[in-house]
PDB file of N, CA, C and O in Angstrom:
ATOM      1  N   MET A   1      27.018 -17.515 -37.774  1.00  0.00           N
ATOM      2  CA  MET A   1      28.362 -17.115 -37.457  1.00  0.00           C
ATOM      3  C   MET A   1      28.357 -16.320 -36.153  1.00  0.00           C
ATOM      4  O   MET A   1      27.489 -15.473 -35.942  1.00  0.00           O
ATOM      5  N   ALA A   2      29.328 -16.593 -35.278  1.00  0.00           N
ATOM      6  CA  ALA A   2      29.393 -15.918 -33.986  1.00  0.00           C
ATOM      7  C   ALA A   2      29.891 -14.488 -34.160  1.00  0.00           C
ATOM      8  O   ALA A   2      30.718 -14.200 -35.024  1.00  0.00           O
ATOM      9  N   ALA A   3      29.375 -13.617 -33.332  1.00  0.00           N
ATOM     10  CA  ALA A   3      29.777 -12.217 -33.403  1.00  0.00           C
ATOM     11  C   ALA A   3      31.171 -12.055 -32.806  1.00  0.00           C
ATOM     12  O   ALA A   3      31.484 -12.638 -31.767  1.00  0.00           O
ATOM     13  N   GLN A   4      32.004 -11.259 -33.471  1.00  0.00           N
ATOM     14  CA  GLN A   4      33.357 -10.994 -33.007  1.00  0.00           C
ATOM     15  C   GLN A   4      33.318  -9.889 -31.953  1.00  0.00           C
ATOM     16  O   GLN A   4      32.705  -8.846 -32.180  1.00  0.00           O
ATOM     17  N   PRO A   5      33.954 -10.098 -30.815  1.00  0.00           N
ATOM     18  CA  PRO A   5      33.967  -9.035 -29.823  1.00  0.00           C
ATOM     19  C   PRO A   5      34.843  -7.877 -30.286  1.00  0.00           C
ATOM     20  O   PRO A   5      35.802  -8.060 -31.037  1.00  0.00           O
ATOM     21  N   ASP A   6      34.496  -6.703 -29.829  1.00  0.00           N
ATOM     22  CA  ASP A   6      35.288  -5.517 -30.141  1.00  0.00           C
ATOM     23  C   ASP A   6      36.546  -5.569 -29.266  1.00  0.00           C
ATOM     24  O   ASP A   6      36.492  -5.204 -28.091  1.00  0.00           O
ATOM     25  N   THR A   7      37.661  -6.010 -29.816  1.00  0.00           N
ATOM     26  CA  THR A   7      38.876  -6.226 -29.015  1.00  0.00           C
ATOM     27  C   THR A   7      39.418  -4.923 -28.432  1.00  0.00           C
ATOM     28  O   THR A   7      39.936  -4.914 -27.315  1.00  0.00           O
ATOM     29  N   LEU A   8      39.304  -3.839 -29.166  1.00  0.00           N
ATOM     30  CA  LEU A   8      39.801  -2.564 -28.649  1.00  0.00           C
ATOM     31  C   LEU A   8      39.008  -2.134 -27.415  1.00  0.00           C
ATOM     32  O   LEU A   8      39.592  -1.690 -26.427  1.00  0.00           O
ATOM     33  N   ALA A   9      37.695  -2.264 -27.470  1.00  0.00           N
ATOM     34  CA  ALA A   9      36.858  -1.906 -26.322  1.00  0.00           C
ATOM     35  C   ALA A   9      37.118  -2.853 -25.154  1.00  0.00           C
ATOM     36  O   ALA A   9      37.130  -2.429 -23.998  1.00  0.00           O
ATOM     37  N   LEU A  10      37.325  -4.132 -25.455  1.00  0.00           N
ATOM     38  CA  LEU A  10      37.604  -5.110 -24.415  1.00  0.00           C
ATOM     39  C   LEU A  10      38.940  -4.821 -23.730  1.00  0.00           C
ATOM     40  O   LEU A  10      39.031  -4.882 -22.504  1.00  0.00           O
ATOM     41  N   GLU A  11      39.960  -4.513 -24.499  1.00  0.00           N
ATOM     42  CA  GLU A  11      41.264  -4.165 -23.927  1.00  0.00           C
ATOM     43  C   GLU A  11      41.170  -2.903 -23.077  1.00  0.00           C
ATOM     44  O   GLU A  11      41.788  -2.825 -22.015  1.00  0.00           O
ATOM     45  N   ARG A  12      40.409  -1.921 -23.530  1.00  0.00           N
ATOM     46  CA  ARG A  12      40.230  -0.688 -22.775  1.00  0.00           C
ATOM     47  C   ARG A  12      39.526  -0.969 -21.435  1.00  0.00           C
ATOM     48  O   ARG A  12      39.910  -0.427 -20.399  1.00  0.00           O
ATOM     49  N   LEU A  13      38.503  -1.814 -21.471  1.00  0.00           N
ATOM     50  CA  LEU A  13      37.775  -2.180 -20.258  1.00  0.00           C
ATOM     51  C   LEU A  13      38.683  -2.914 -19.268  1.00  0.00           C
ATOM     52  O   LEU A  13      38.648  -2.645 -18.067  1.00  0.00           O
ATOM     53  N   ILE A  14      39.489  -3.837 -19.779  1.00  0.00           N
ATOM     54  CA  ILE A  14      40.426  -4.564 -18.908  1.00  0.00           C
ATOM     55  C   ILE A  14      41.436  -3.603 -18.284  1.00  0.00           C
ATOM     56  O   ILE A  14      41.721  -3.691 -17.090  1.00  0.00           O
ATOM     57  N   ALA A  15      41.973  -2.695 -19.080  1.00  0.00           N
ATOM     58  CA  ALA A  15      42.946  -1.729 -18.569  1.00  0.00           C
ATOM     59  C   ALA A  15      42.331  -0.836 -17.490  1.00  0.00           C
ATOM     60  O   ALA A  15      42.977  -0.543 -16.484  1.00  0.00           O
ATOM     61  N   GLU A  16      41.088  -0.405 -17.696  1.00  0.00           N
ATOM     62  CA  GLU A  16      40.413   0.427 -16.697  1.00  0.00           C
ATOM     63  C   GLU A  16      40.209  -0.326 -15.386  1.00  0.00           C
ATOM     64  O   GLU A  16      40.430   0.225 -14.307  1.00  0.00           O
ATOM     65  N   ARG A  17      39.787  -1.583 -15.480  1.00  0.00           N
ATOM     66  CA  ARG A  17      39.558  -2.394 -14.274  1.00  0.00           C
ATOM     67  C   ARG A  17      40.867  -2.640 -13.528  1.00  0.00           C
ATOM     68  O   ARG A  17      40.905  -2.566 -12.300  1.00  0.00           O
ATOM     69  N   LEU A  18      41.947  -2.935 -14.269  1.00  0.00           N
ATOM     70  CA  LEU A  18      43.234  -3.156 -13.625  1.00  0.00           C
ATOM     71  C   LEU A  18      43.740  -1.890 -12.940  1.00  0.00           C
ATOM     72  O   LEU A  18      44.249  -1.940 -11.820  1.00  0.00           O
ATOM     73  N   ASP A  19      43.596  -0.765 -13.617  1.00  0.00           N
ATOM     74  CA  ASP A  19      44.024   0.508 -13.029  1.00  0.00           C
ATOM     75  C   ASP A  19      43.241   0.823 -11.762  1.00  0.00           C
ATOM     76  O   ASP A  19      43.779   1.433 -10.839  1.00  0.00           O
ATOM     77  N   ALA A  20      41.981   0.415 -11.709  1.00  0.00           N
ATOM     78  CA  ALA A  20      41.153   0.680 -10.536  1.00  0.00           C
ATOM     79  C   ALA A  20      41.463  -0.281  -9.392  1.00  0.00           C
ATOM     80  O   ALA A  20      41.450   0.121  -8.229  1.00  0.00           O
ATOM     81  N   LEU A  21      41.741  -1.536  -9.704  1.00  0.00           N
ATOM     82  CA  LEU A  21      41.915  -2.554  -8.665  1.00  0.00           C
ATOM     83  C   LEU A  21      43.356  -2.737  -8.195  1.00  0.00           C
ATOM     84  O   LEU A  21      43.588  -3.025  -7.021  1.00  0.00           O
ATOM     85  N   LEU A  22      44.313  -2.575  -9.083  1.00  0.00           N
ATOM     86  CA  LEU A  22      45.690  -2.897  -8.766  1.00  0.00           C
ATOM     87  C   LEU A  22      46.290  -2.075  -7.622  1.00  0.00           C
ATOM     88  O   LEU A  22      46.867  -2.671  -6.713  1.00  0.00           O
ATOM     89  N   PRO A  23      46.188  -0.750  -7.613  1.00  0.00           N
ATOM     90  CA  PRO A  23      46.793   0.002  -6.500  1.00  0.00           C
ATOM     91  C   PRO A  23      46.224  -0.389  -5.133  1.00  0.00           C
ATOM     92  O   PRO A  23      46.963  -0.492  -4.154  1.00  0.00           O
ATOM     93  N   GLN A  24      44.924  -0.602  -5.075  1.00  0.00           N
ATOM     94  CA  GLN A  24      44.301  -0.982  -3.804  1.00  0.00           C
ATOM     95  C   GLN A  24      44.777  -2.363  -3.366  1.00  0.00           C
ATOM     96  O   GLN A  24      45.099  -2.564  -2.195  1.00  0.00           O
ATOM     97  N   LYS A  25      44.825  -3.306  -4.288  1.00  0.00           N
ATOM     98  CA  LYS A  25      45.243  -4.668  -3.960  1.00  0.00           C
ATOM     99  C   LYS A  25      46.721  -4.704  -3.558  1.00  0.00           C
ATOM    100  O   LYS A  25      47.086  -5.410  -2.618  1.00  0.00           O
ATOM    101  N   LEU A  26      47.562  -3.960  -4.250  1.00  0.00           N
ATOM    102  CA  LEU A  26      48.980  -3.903  -3.900  1.00  0.00           C
ATOM    103  C   LEU A  26      49.177  -3.298  -2.513  1.00  0.00           C
ATOM    104  O   LEU A  26      50.022  -3.765  -1.749  1.00  0.00           O
ATOM    105  N   ALA A  27      48.418  -2.280  -2.185  1.00  0.00           N
ATOM    106  CA  ALA A  27      48.519  -1.666  -0.859  1.00  0.00           C
ATOM    107  C   ALA A  27      48.106  -2.662   0.227  1.00  0.00           C
ATOM    108  O   ALA A  27      48.728  -2.723   1.287  1.00  0.00           O
ATOM    109  N   GLU A  28      47.052  -3.445  -0.043  1.00  0.00           N
ATOM    110  CA  GLU A  28      46.625  -4.466   0.926  1.00  0.00           C
ATOM    111  C   GLU A  28      47.701  -5.524   1.118  1.00  0.00           C
ATOM    112  O   GLU A  28      47.969  -5.933   2.247  1.00  0.00           O
ATOM    113  N   LEU A  29      48.318  -5.972   0.034  1.00  0.00           N
ATOM    114  CA  LEU A  29      49.367  -6.985   0.128  1.00  0.00           C
ATOM    115  C   LEU A  29      50.586  -6.472   0.885  1.00  0.00           C
ATOM    116  O   LEU A  29      51.169  -7.194   1.694  1.00  0.00           O
ATOM    117  N   ARG A  30      50.972  -5.226   0.621  1.00  0.00           N
ATOM    118  CA  ARG A  30      52.129  -4.655   1.324  1.00  0.00           C
ATOM    119  C   ARG A  30      51.851  -4.498   2.820  1.00  0.00           C
ATOM    120  O   ARG A  30      52.741  -4.713   3.642  1.00  0.00           O
ATOM    121  N   ALA A  31      50.625  -4.125   3.172  1.00  0.00           N
ATOM    122  CA  ALA A  31      50.272  -3.941   4.582  1.00  0.00           C
ATOM    123  C   ALA A  31      50.235  -5.271   5.320  1.00  0.00           C
ATOM    124  O   ALA A  31      50.558  -5.326   6.507  1.00  0.00           O
ATOM    125  N   ALA A  32      49.848  -6.338   4.642  1.00  0.00           N
ATOM    126  CA  ALA A  32      49.724  -7.648   5.284  1.00  0.00           C
ATOM    127  C   ALA A  32      51.028  -8.434   5.277  1.00  0.00           C
ATOM    128  O   ALA A  32      51.109  -9.483   5.916  1.00  0.00           O
ATOM    129  N   LYS A  33      52.045  -7.960   4.576  1.00  0.00           N
ATOM    130  CA  LYS A  33      53.291  -8.705   4.444  1.00  0.00           C
ATOM    131  C   LYS A  33      54.106  -8.649   5.735  1.00  0.00           C
ATOM    132  O   LYS A  33      54.291  -7.585   6.326  1.00  0.00           O
ATOM    133  N   THR A  34      54.580  -9.803   6.154  1.00  0.00           N
ATOM    134  CA  THR A  34      55.440  -9.894   7.321  1.00  0.00           C
ATOM    135  C   THR A  34      56.887  -9.935   6.849  1.00  0.00           C
ATOM    136  O   THR A  34      57.221 -10.661   5.913  1.00  0.00           O
ATOM    137  N   ALA A  35      57.733  -9.160   7.493  1.00  0.00           N
ATOM    138  CA  ALA A  35      59.156  -9.180   7.140  1.00  0.00           C
ATOM    139  C   ALA A  35      59.729 -10.559   7.423  1.00  0.00           C
ATOM    140  O   ALA A  35      59.305 -11.235   8.361  1.00  0.00           O
ATOM    141  N   SER A  36      60.693 -10.973   6.612  1.00  0.00           N
ATOM    142  CA  SER A  36      61.277 -12.292   6.804  1.00  0.00           C
ATOM    143  C   SER A  36      62.780 -12.244   6.573  1.00  0.00           C
ATOM    144  O   SER A  36      63.308 -11.332   5.937  1.00  0.00           O
ATOM    145  N   MET A  37      63.456 -13.267   7.118  1.00  0.00           N
ATOM    146  CA  MET A  37      64.901 -13.348   6.999  1.00  0.00           C
ATOM    147  C   MET A  37      65.299 -14.811   6.949  1.00  0.00           C
ATOM    148  O   MET A  37      64.734 -15.636   7.667  1.00  0.00           O
ATOM    149  N   THR A  38      66.268 -15.137   6.106  1.00  0.00           N
ATOM    150  CA  THR A  38      66.835 -16.476   6.056  1.00  0.00           C
ATOM    151  C   THR A  38      68.325 -16.355   6.326  1.00  0.00           C
ATOM    152  O   THR A  38      69.015 -15.542   5.710  1.00  0.00           O
ATOM    153  N   ILE A  39      68.813 -17.169   7.251  1.00  0.00           N
ATOM    154  CA  ILE A  39      70.216 -17.150   7.639  1.00  0.00           C
ATOM    155  C   ILE A  39      70.811 -18.505   7.308  1.00  0.00           C
ATOM    156  O   ILE A  39      70.182 -19.538   7.538  1.00  0.00           O
ATOM    157  N   ILE A  40      72.028 -18.504   6.767  1.00  0.00           N
ATOM    158  CA  ILE A  40      72.717 -19.753   6.455  1.00  0.00           C
ATOM    159  C   ILE A  40      73.850 -19.927   7.454  1.00  0.00           C
ATOM    160  O   ILE A  40      74.740 -19.082   7.555  1.00  0.00           O
ATOM    161  N   SER A  41      73.809 -21.036   8.191  1.00  0.00           N
ATOM    162  CA  SER A  41      74.842 -21.360   9.168  1.00  0.00           C
ATOM    163  C   SER A  41      75.783 -22.381   8.534  1.00  0.00           C
ATOM    164  O   SER A  41      75.377 -23.505   8.238  1.00  0.00           O
ATOM    165  N   THR A  42      77.043 -21.987   8.326  1.00  0.00           N
ATOM    166  CA  THR A  42      77.963 -22.823   7.571  1.00  0.00           C
ATOM    167  C   THR A  42      79.050 -23.475   8.409  1.00  0.00           C
ATOM    168  O   THR A  42      79.698 -24.410   7.937  1.00  0.00           O
ATOM    169  N   LYS A  43      79.272 -23.019   9.626  1.00  0.00           N
ATOM    170  CA  LYS A  43      80.352 -23.560  10.452  1.00  0.00           C
ATOM    171  C   LYS A  43      79.775 -24.146  11.728  1.00  0.00           C
ATOM    172  O   LYS A  43      78.758 -23.669  12.231  1.00  0.00           O
ATOM    173  N   GLY A  44      80.422 -25.180  12.252  1.00  0.00           N
ATOM    174  CA  GLY A  44      79.914 -25.871  13.421  1.00  0.00           C
ATOM    175  C   GLY A  44      80.661 -25.584  14.703  1.00  0.00           C
ATOM    176  O   GLY A  44      80.507 -26.321  15.677  1.00  0.00           O
ATOM    177  N   THR A  45      81.466 -24.535  14.735  1.00  0.00           N
ATOM    178  CA  THR A  45      82.198 -24.210  15.962  1.00  0.00           C
ATOM    179  C   THR A  45      81.429 -23.157  16.749  1.00  0.00           C
ATOM    180  O   THR A  45      80.608 -22.422  16.202  1.00  0.00           O
ATOM    181  N   LEU A  46      81.713 -23.105  18.035  1.00  0.00           N
ATOM    182  CA  LEU A  46      80.950 -22.227  18.919  1.00  0.00           C
ATOM    183  C   LEU A  46      81.090 -20.754  18.539  1.00  0.00           C
ATOM    184  O   LEU A  46      80.115 -20.007  18.609  1.00  0.00           O
ATOM    185  N   ASP A  47      82.284 -20.328  18.137  1.00  0.00           N
ATOM    186  CA  ASP A  47      82.455 -18.920  17.778  1.00  0.00           C
ATOM    187  C   ASP A  47      81.665 -18.541  16.522  1.00  0.00           C
ATOM    188  O   ASP A  47      81.322 -17.373  16.338  1.00  0.00           O
ATOM    189  N   TRP A  48      81.376 -19.515  15.661  1.00  0.00           N
ATOM    190  CA  TRP A  48      80.554 -19.262  14.479  1.00  0.00           C
ATOM    191  C   TRP A  48      79.086 -19.509  14.751  1.00  0.00           C
ATOM    192  O   TRP A  48      78.256 -19.275  13.873  1.00  0.00           O
ATOM    193  N   ALA A  49      78.741 -19.975  15.937  1.00  0.00           N
ATOM    194  CA  ALA A  49      77.339 -20.223  16.279  1.00  0.00           C
ATOM    195  C   ALA A  49      76.635 -18.945  16.715  1.00  0.00           C
ATOM    196  O   ALA A  49      75.438 -18.784  16.478  1.00  0.00           O
ATOM    197  N   TYR A  50      77.358 -18.046  17.342  1.00  0.00           N
ATOM    198  CA  TYR A  50      76.729 -16.838  17.874  1.00  0.00           C
ATOM    199  C   TYR A  50      76.068 -15.956  16.815  1.00  0.00           C
ATOM    200  O   TYR A  50      74.911 -15.581  17.002  1.00  0.00           O
ATOM    201  N   PRO A  51      76.733 -15.605  15.717  1.00  0.00           N
ATOM    202  CA  PRO A  51      76.087 -14.688  14.753  1.00  0.00           C
ATOM    203  C   PRO A  51      74.737 -15.158  14.230  1.00  0.00           C
ATOM    204  O   PRO A  51      73.778 -14.389  14.291  1.00  0.00           O
ATOM    205  N   PRO A  52      74.607 -16.395  13.712  1.00  0.00           N
ATOM    206  CA  PRO A  52      73.275 -16.754  13.201  1.00  0.00           C
ATOM    207  C   PRO A  52      72.212 -16.844  14.290  1.00  0.00           C
ATOM    208  O   PRO A  52      71.060 -16.474  14.061  1.00  0.00           O
ATOM    209  N   PHE A  53      72.586 -17.333  15.476  1.00  0.00           N
ATOM    210  CA  PHE A  53      71.599 -17.463  16.546  1.00  0.00           C
ATOM    211  C   PHE A  53      71.197 -16.105  17.112  1.00  0.00           C
ATOM    212  O   PHE A  53      70.025 -15.898  17.429  1.00  0.00           O
ATOM    213  N   ILE A  54      72.129 -15.190  17.244  1.00  0.00           N
ATOM    214  CA  ILE A  54      71.795 -13.840  17.735  1.00  0.00           C
ATOM    215  C   ILE A  54      70.931 -13.103  16.710  1.00  0.00           C
ATOM    216  O   ILE A  54      69.934 -12.476  17.067  1.00  0.00           O
ATOM    217  N   LEU A  55      71.320 -13.182  15.438  1.00  0.00           N
ATOM    218  CA  LEU A  55      70.518 -12.525  14.397  1.00  0.00           C
ATOM    219  C   LEU A  55      69.112 -13.118  14.324  1.00  0.00           C
ATOM    220  O   LEU A  55      68.133 -12.385  14.187  1.00  0.00           O
ATOM    221  N   ALA A  56      69.014 -14.442  14.414  1.00  0.00           N
ATOM    222  CA  ALA A  56      67.708 -15.097  14.327  1.00  0.00           C
ATOM    223  C   ALA A  56      66.825 -14.734  15.513  1.00  0.00           C
ATOM    224  O   ALA A  56      65.640 -14.452  15.334  1.00  0.00           O
ATOM    225  N   SER A  57      67.377 -14.737  16.713  1.00  0.00           N
ATOM    226  CA  SER A  57      66.560 -14.424  17.889  1.00  0.00           C
ATOM    227  C   SER A  57      66.149 -12.949  17.905  1.00  0.00           C
ATOM    228  O   SER A  57      65.044 -12.619  18.337  1.00  0.00           O
ATOM    229  N   THR A  58      67.032 -12.063  17.438  1.00  0.00           N
ATOM    230  CA  THR A  58      66.684 -10.642  17.372  1.00  0.00           C
ATOM    231  C   THR A  58      65.574 -10.397  16.359  1.00  0.00           C
ATOM    232  O   THR A  58      64.620  -9.674  16.646  1.00  0.00           O
ATOM    233  N   ALA A  59      65.692 -10.992  15.181  1.00  0.00           N
ATOM    234  CA  ALA A  59      64.658 -10.818  14.159  1.00  0.00           C
ATOM    235  C   ALA A  59      63.325 -11.408  14.628  1.00  0.00           C
ATOM    236  O   ALA A  59      62.269 -10.824  14.383  1.00  0.00           O
ATOM    237  N   ALA A  60      63.372 -12.562  15.299  1.00  0.00           N
ATOM    238  CA  ALA A  60      62.137 -13.171  15.800  1.00  0.00           C
ATOM    239  C   ALA A  60      61.502 -12.281  16.869  1.00  0.00           C
ATOM    240  O   ALA A  60      60.278 -12.167  16.930  1.00  0.00           O
ATOM    241  N   ALA A  61      62.325 -11.650  17.712  1.00  0.00           N
ATOM    242  CA  ALA A  61      61.796 -10.749  18.737  1.00  0.00           C
ATOM    243  C   ALA A  61      61.132  -9.525  18.114  1.00  0.00           C
ATOM    244  O   ALA A  61      60.235  -8.934  18.715  1.00  0.00           O
ATOM    245  N   LEU A  62      61.560  -9.145  16.924  1.00  0.00           N
ATOM    246  CA  LEU A  62      60.959  -8.014  16.219  1.00  0.00           C
ATOM    247  C   LEU A  62      59.716  -8.415  15.426  1.00  0.00           C
ATOM    248  O   LEU A  62      59.088  -7.575  14.782  1.00  0.00           O
ATOM    249  N   GLY A  63      59.361  -9.710  15.476  1.00  0.00           N
ATOM    250  CA  GLY A  63      58.163 -10.170  14.792  1.00  0.00           C
ATOM    251  C   GLY A  63      58.399 -10.662  13.377  1.00  0.00           C
ATOM    252  O   GLY A  63      57.440 -10.872  12.635  1.00  0.00           O
ATOM    253  N   TRP A  64      59.646 -10.852  12.985  1.00  0.00           N
ATOM    254  CA  TRP A  64      59.957 -11.326  11.645  1.00  0.00           C
ATOM    255  C   TRP A  64      59.795 -12.846  11.582  1.00  0.00           C
ATOM    256  O   TRP A  64      59.910 -13.533  12.597  1.00  0.00           O
ATOM    257  N   ASP A  65      59.530 -13.355  10.395  1.00  0.00           N
ATOM    258  CA  ASP A  65      59.590 -14.794  10.138  1.00  0.00           C
ATOM    259  C   ASP A  65      61.043 -15.129   9.841  1.00  0.00           C
ATOM    260  O   ASP A  65      61.640 -14.554   8.930  1.00  0.00           O
ATOM    261  N   VAL A  66      61.620 -16.058  10.607  1.00  0.00           N
ATOM    262  CA  VAL A  66      63.045 -16.362  10.481  1.00  0.00           C
ATOM    263  C   VAL A  66      63.237 -17.834  10.147  1.00  0.00           C
ATOM    264  O   VAL A  66      62.595 -18.705  10.734  1.00  0.00           O
ATOM    265  N   SER A  67      64.123 -18.099   9.200  1.00  0.00           N
ATOM    266  CA  SER A  67      64.532 -19.458   8.860  1.00  0.00           C
ATOM    267  C   SER A  67      66.050 -19.527   8.969  1.00  0.00           C
ATOM    268  O   SER A  67      66.754 -18.611   8.544  1.00  0.00           O
ATOM    269  N   VAL A  68      66.546 -20.619   9.542  1.00  0.00           N
ATOM    270  CA  VAL A  68      67.993 -20.836   9.600  1.00  0.00           C
ATOM    271  C   VAL A  68      68.274 -22.125   8.845  1.00  0.00           C
ATOM    272  O   VAL A  68      67.737 -23.182   9.176  1.00  0.00           O
ATOM    273  N   PHE A  69      69.112 -22.028   7.838  1.00  0.00           N
ATOM    274  CA  PHE A  69      69.515 -23.185   7.050  1.00  0.00           C
ATOM    275  C   PHE A  69      70.904 -23.603   7.512  1.00  0.00           C
ATOM    276  O   PHE A  69      71.823 -22.784   7.534  1.00  0.00           O
ATOM    277  N   PHE A  70      71.064 -24.868   7.880  1.00  0.00           N
ATOM    278  CA  PHE A  70      72.345 -25.386   8.341  1.00  0.00           C
ATOM    279  C   PHE A  70      72.975 -26.221   7.238  1.00  0.00           C
ATOM    280  O   PHE A  70      72.378 -27.185   6.759  1.00  0.00           O
ATOM    281  N   THR A  71      74.194 -25.843   6.836  1.00  0.00           N
ATOM    282  CA  THR A  71      74.920 -26.663   5.876  1.00  0.00           C
ATOM    283  C   THR A  71      75.455 -27.894   6.605  1.00  0.00           C
ATOM    284  O   THR A  71      75.222 -28.061   7.803  1.00  0.00           O
ATOM    285  N   PHE A  72      76.159 -28.737   5.895  1.00  0.00           N
ATOM    286  CA  PHE A  72      76.654 -29.987   6.481  1.00  0.00           C
ATOM    287  C   PHE A  72      77.482 -29.714   7.741  1.00  0.00           C
ATOM    288  O   PHE A  72      77.252 -30.347   8.771  1.00  0.00           O
ATOM    289  N   TYR A  73      78.434 -28.789   7.677  1.00  0.00           N
ATOM    290  CA  TYR A  73      79.273 -28.499   8.845  1.00  0.00           C
ATOM    291  C   TYR A  73      78.509 -27.730   9.914  1.00  0.00           C
ATOM    292  O   TYR A  73      78.832 -27.837  11.097  1.00  0.00           O
ATOM    293  N   GLY A  74      77.522 -26.970   9.527  1.00  0.00           N
ATOM    294  CA  GLY A  74      76.725 -26.230  10.488  1.00  0.00           C
ATOM    295  C   GLY A  74      75.808 -27.102  11.323  1.00  0.00           C
ATOM    296  O   GLY A  74      75.315 -26.663  12.362  1.00  0.00           O
ATOM    297  N   LEU A  75      75.568 -28.337  10.884  1.00  0.00           N
ATOM    298  CA  LEU A  75      74.694 -29.245  11.629  1.00  0.00           C
ATOM    299  C   LEU A  75      75.231 -29.568  13.019  1.00  0.00           C
ATOM    300  O   LEU A  75      74.452 -29.919  13.905  1.00  0.00           O
ATOM    301  N   ASN A  76      76.539 -29.457  13.235  1.00  0.00           N
ATOM    302  CA  ASN A  76      77.116 -29.722  14.561  1.00  0.00           C
ATOM    303  C   ASN A  76      76.543 -28.802  15.624  1.00  0.00           C
ATOM    304  O   ASN A  76      76.544 -29.148  16.806  1.00  0.00           O
ATOM    305  N   LEU A  77      76.059 -27.650  15.228  1.00  0.00           N
ATOM    306  CA  LEU A  77      75.481 -26.717  16.194  1.00  0.00           C
ATOM    307  C   LEU A  77      74.172 -27.233  16.774  1.00  0.00           C
ATOM    308  O   LEU A  77      73.745 -26.767  17.831  1.00  0.00           O
ATOM    309  N   LEU A  78      73.539 -28.167  16.122  1.00  0.00           N
ATOM    310  CA  LEU A  78      72.246 -28.675  16.574  1.00  0.00           C
ATOM    311  C   LEU A  78      72.373 -29.904  17.468  1.00  0.00           C
ATOM    312  O   LEU A  78      71.380 -30.359  18.036  1.00  0.00           O
ATOM    313  N   LYS A  79      73.574 -30.442  17.599  1.00  0.00           N
ATOM    314  CA  LYS A  79      73.767 -31.640  18.410  1.00  0.00           C
ATOM    315  C   LYS A  79      73.760 -31.285  19.894  1.00  0.00           C
ATOM    316  O   LYS A  79      74.482 -30.388  20.329  1.00  0.00           O
ATOM    317  N   LYS A  80      72.947 -31.987  20.657  1.00  0.00           N
ATOM    318  CA  LYS A  80      72.856 -31.736  22.098  1.00  0.00           C
ATOM    319  C   LYS A  80      74.129 -32.216  22.783  1.00  0.00           C
ATOM    320  O   LYS A  80      74.659 -33.279  22.459  1.00  0.00           O
ATOM    321  N   GLY A  81      74.616 -31.416  23.740  1.00  0.00           N
ATOM    322  CA  GLY A  81      75.803 -31.774  24.500  1.00  0.00           C
ATOM    323  C   GLY A  81      77.103 -31.617  23.730  1.00  0.00           C
ATOM    324  O   GLY A  81      78.139 -32.141  24.138  1.00  0.00           O
ATOM    325  N   ASN A  82      77.050 -30.908  22.636  1.00  0.00           N
ATOM    326  CA  ASN A  82      78.260 -30.722  21.833  1.00  0.00           C
ATOM    327  C   ASN A  82      79.253 -29.794  22.513  1.00  0.00           C
ATOM    328  O   ASN A  82      80.462 -29.938  22.330  1.00  0.00           O
ATOM    329  N   TYR A  83      78.761 -28.854  23.286  1.00  0.00           N
ATOM    330  CA  TYR A  83      79.628 -27.892  23.964  1.00  0.00           C
ATOM    331  C   TYR A  83      79.294 -27.849  25.439  1.00  0.00           C
ATOM    332  O   TYR A  83      78.124 -27.877  25.820  1.00  0.00           O
ATOM    333  N   SER A  84      80.296 -27.784  26.247  1.00  0.00           N
ATOM    334  CA  SER A  84      80.070 -27.653  27.686  1.00  0.00           C
ATOM    335  C   SER A  84      80.346 -26.206  28.082  1.00  0.00           C
ATOM    336  O   SER A  84      81.141 -25.530  27.429  1.00  0.00           O
ATOM    337  N   PRO A  85      79.695 -25.719  29.149  1.00  0.00           N
ATOM    338  CA  PRO A  85      79.934 -24.337  29.556  1.00  0.00           C
ATOM    339  C   PRO A  85      81.361 -24.178  30.057  1.00  0.00           C
ATOM    340  O   PRO A  85      81.945 -25.135  30.566  1.00  0.00           O
ATOM    341  N   PRO A  86      81.928 -22.994  29.921  1.00  0.00           N
ATOM    342  CA  PRO A  86      83.311 -22.791  30.385  1.00  0.00           C
ATOM    343  C   PRO A  86      83.412 -22.941  31.885  1.00  0.00           C
ATOM    344  O   PRO A  86      82.511 -22.543  32.623  1.00  0.00           O
ATOM    345  N   SER A  87      84.489 -23.506  32.322  1.00  0.00           N
ATOM    346  CA  SER A  87      84.697 -23.699  33.776  1.00  0.00           C
ATOM    347  C   SER A  87      85.241 -22.413  34.385  1.00  0.00           C
ATOM    348  O   SER A  87      85.984 -21.682  33.730  1.00  0.00           O
ATOM    349  N   PRO A  88      84.871 -22.126  35.653  1.00  0.00           N
ATOM    350  CA  PRO A  88      85.301 -20.861  36.289  1.00  0.00           C
ATOM    351  C   PRO A  88      86.747 -20.818  36.641  1.00  0.00           C
ATOM    352  O   PRO A  88      87.223 -19.816  37.175  1.00  0.00           O
TER     353      PRO A  88
END
């Protein structure tokens, strides 16, 4: 017959190891974490294009990981030649 492990001693050992390793590992993960931002672009007009693009470029300049999600109407912002510069 196989010997039964002492479950109380085993649980105590696991708890001690977790208490010793967890704070150090959590501190390492927090130090290595890069800030991130996700922006949802929902409108395809020029006046609604500025906020997501300005926020995204500012966050990227600060070293953040940035994602911009374009909804169906927001896809118009990605079309080349969609807007011409204002005439003087």
